[in-house]
C-alpha positions as CSV (number, residue, x, y, z in Angstrom):
1,M,-0.4,0.2,0.1
2,K,1.2,3.3,-1.1
3,R,1.6,6.1,1.7
4,K,-0.1,8.0,0.5
5,D,-3.1,5.5,-0.2
6,F,-3.1,4.8,3.5
7,L,-3.6,8.6,4.6
8,K,-6.5,9.3,2.3
9,G,-8.1,6.0,4.1
10,T,-6.5,6.9,7.2
11,C,-8.5,10.5,6.6
12,G,-11.8,8.8,6.0
13,L,-11.8,6.6,9.3
14,T,-10.9,9.6,11.1
15,A,-13.2,11.2,9.8
16,L,-15.7,7.8,10.8
17,F,-15.2,7.5,13.7
18,G,-15.2,11.2,14.9
19,S,-18.7,10.8,13.5
20,W,-19.2,7.2,15.5
21,M,-17.9,10.0,18.7
22,A,-20.4,12.1,18.0
23,G,-23.4,10.2,18.4
24,G,-21.5,8.6,21.4
25,T,-22.9,4.6,22.6
26,A,-26.9,5.9,21.7
27,A,-25.5,5.5,18.8
28,F,-24.1,2.1,18.9
29,G,-26.2,1.1,21.0
30,Q,-29.1,1.3,18.5
31,E,-27.7,-1.7,17.0
32,Q,-27.6,-3.4,20.1
33,G,-31.1,-3.7,20.8
34,A,-32.2,-4.4,24.5
35,A,-28.9,-4.5,26.1
36,T,-28.7,-2.5,29.3
37,D,-26.9,0.9,29.1
38,S,-24.0,0.1,31.0
39,K,-23.1,-3.0,27.9
40,K,-23.7,-0.3,25.4
41,A,-21.2,1.7,27.0
42,E,-18.8,-1.5,27.8
43,A,-18.9,-2.5,24.3
44,F,-18.5,1.0,22.2
45,K,-15.7,1.2,24.6
46,K,-14.3,-1.9,23.7
47,N,-14.5,-0.9,19.4
48,V,-13.0,2.3,20.0
49,H,-10.3,0.8,21.8
50,G,-10.4,-2.0,19.0
51,Y,-9.8,0.7,16.5
52,L,-7.7,2.7,17.7
53,N,-5.4,-0.4,18.5
54,S,-6.5,-1.7,14.6
55,L,-5.4,2.4,13.4
56,M,-1.9,2.0,15.6
57,D,-1.2,-0.9,13.6
58,S,-1.7,0.6,10.7
59,M,0.2,3.1,11.2
60,D,3.7,1.3,12.5
61,K,3.2,-0.9,9.4
62,N,2.9,1.7,6.9
63,L,4.1,4.7,7.7
64,S,8.2,5.8,8.3
65,E,8.6,6.5,12.2
66,G,8.3,11.1,10.9
67,E,5.3,10.3,9.6
68,K,3.8,8.7,12.5
69,T,5.4,11.4,14.5
70,A,3.4,14.3,12.2
71,V,0.0,12.5,12.5
72,Q,-0.1,11.7,16.1
73,E,1.0,14.9,17.0
74,A,-1.5,16.6,14.9
75,N,-4.1,15.1,16.5
76,G,-2.8,16.2,20.1
77,R,-2.6,19.3,18.9
78,A,-5.9,19.3,17.2
79,C,-7.2,17.9,20.9
80,A,-6.2,20.4,22.8
81,A,-7.8,23.4,21.0
82,R,-10.7,20.8,20.6
83,G,-10.8,20.6,24.9
84,G,-10.0,23.7,25.8
85,S,-6.9,23.5,26.8
86,L,-5.1,26.1,24.9
87,D,-7.6,28.8,26.5
88,W,-6.6,27.5,29.9
89,A,-2.9,28.3,28.8
90,K,-3.4,31.8,27.4
91,S,-5.1,32.7,30.2
92,F,-2.0,33.0,33.0
93,G,-0.1,35.5,30.8
94,G,2.8,33.6,29.9
95,D,3.4,33.0,33.8
96,V,4.9,29.4,33.1
97,D,5.3,29.3,36.7
98,K,1.8,30.0,38.0
99,F,1.1,27.8,35.0
100,L,3.2,25.5,36.5
101,A,1.8,25.7,40.2
102,E,-2.1,25.7,38.8
103,M,-0.5,22.5,36.9
104,R,0.8,20.5,40.4
105,K,-2.7,20.9,42.0
106,H,-4.2,18.2,38.9
107,I,-1.7,15.6,38.8
108,G,0.9,16.2,42.2
109,E,3.2,18.8,44.0
110,T,6.5,17.5,42.6
111,N,5.1,16.4,39.2
112,A,5.6,19.6,37.5
113,V,9.5,21.1,37.7
114,R,11.2,23.7,36.1
115,E,14.8,23.8,36.4
116,G,15.4,26.8,34.1
117,R,14.5,26.0,30.6
118,T,13.2,22.6,31.3
119,I,10.2,21.4,32.8
120,R,9.9,18.3,33.8
121,L,6.2,16.4,34.2
122,T,5.4,13.2,35.7
123,Y,2.0,11.9,35.5
124,D,0.7,9.3,37.9
125,K,-1.7,7.9,35.2
126,C,-3.2,8.1,32.2
127,F,-5.3,11.5,31.6
128,C,-6.2,10.6,27.9
129,P,-10.1,10.0,27.7
130,L,-10.0,7.5,25.1
131,V,-7.3,5.0,26.6
132,A,-7.1,5.5,29.8
133,E,-9.2,2.5,30.9
134,L,-6.8,0.0,29.1
135,K,-5.0,-1.8,31.3
136,E,-3.1,-3.1,28.3
137,P,0.2,-1.4,26.4
138,L,-1.0,0.0,23.7
139,S,1.7,1.1,20.5
140,P,4.5,3.8,21.4
141,T,2.7,5.2,18.3
142,Y,-0.2,6.1,20.1
143,C,1.3,8.4,23.2
144,L,3.2,11.1,20.2
145,C,0.2,12.8,20.6
146,T,1.4,13.8,24.0
147,Q,4.0,15.8,22.5
148,G,1.6,17.5,20.2
149,W,-1.1,18.2,22.7
150,T,2.1,19.1,25.3
151,K,3.8,21.9,22.8
152,T,0.1,22.9,21.4
153,V,-0.7,24.0,25.2
154,Y,3.2,25.4,26.1
155,E,3.3,27.4,23.2
156,A,0.4,29.3,23.8
157,L,1.4,29.9,27.7
158,T,4.4,31.3,26.3
159,G,4.0,32.1,22.8
160,K,6.9,30.4,21.5
161,P,7.9,27.2,20.2
162,V,8.4,24.7,22.5
163,R,10.4,21.2,22.2
164,V,9.2,18.1,23.7
165,A,10.1,14.9,24.5
166,L,8.3,11.9,26.0
167,R,10.4,10.0,27.6
168,S,8.6,6.9,29.3
169,S,4.7,6.8,28.7
170,I,2.5,4.4,30.9
171,K,0.7,3.0,28.1
172,R,3.5,1.9,26.4
173,G,4.2,-0.1,30.0
174,D,5.8,2.3,32.1
175,P,5.2,2.8,35.2
176,K,4.6,6.9,34.6
177,C,4.9,8.9,32.0
178,L,7.4,11.5,31.8
179,I,7.4,14.4,29.5
180,E,10.2,16.9,29.1
181,V,9.4,20.3,27.9
182,E,12.5,22.9,26.9
183,L,11.5,26.4,26.8
184,V,12.8,28.5,23.7
């Protein structure tokens, strides 16, 4: 399969997935008939997780490391914009230390540390609403979206480009997520 064809298919699947998510469990539940809401929700989550695993497998087989990073970082950037994180970051008016103090309230007192131009973020749990409940690890490709999300948030905060490196990830099988942000 050519990369261009793969990307066209992926975009189509992503659009389909987005419309499917917009319908939520209700749309999926209509196909399930008399199943309880709880069973519908579990079946929906199982299908979402299966879809994501299949998508990551396809990306891993058909795209270069650079292409996978570009696609997932773009997804992370879009997620940050959709979820309101950009406006939240901008509300700190460029005050990185004030922003980190607020982050500590959400991720733990010692989990947002600044040393000069480097910020180290440690997450004791996965915050991705799509996969946080998954017990098994995912393809390393999936968590590349975290880099895009983090870049977008810290660029909105500072008004400048930043460099981000994902050092470890719970969904890759690591005990914690560790993200390093370099302020430029």
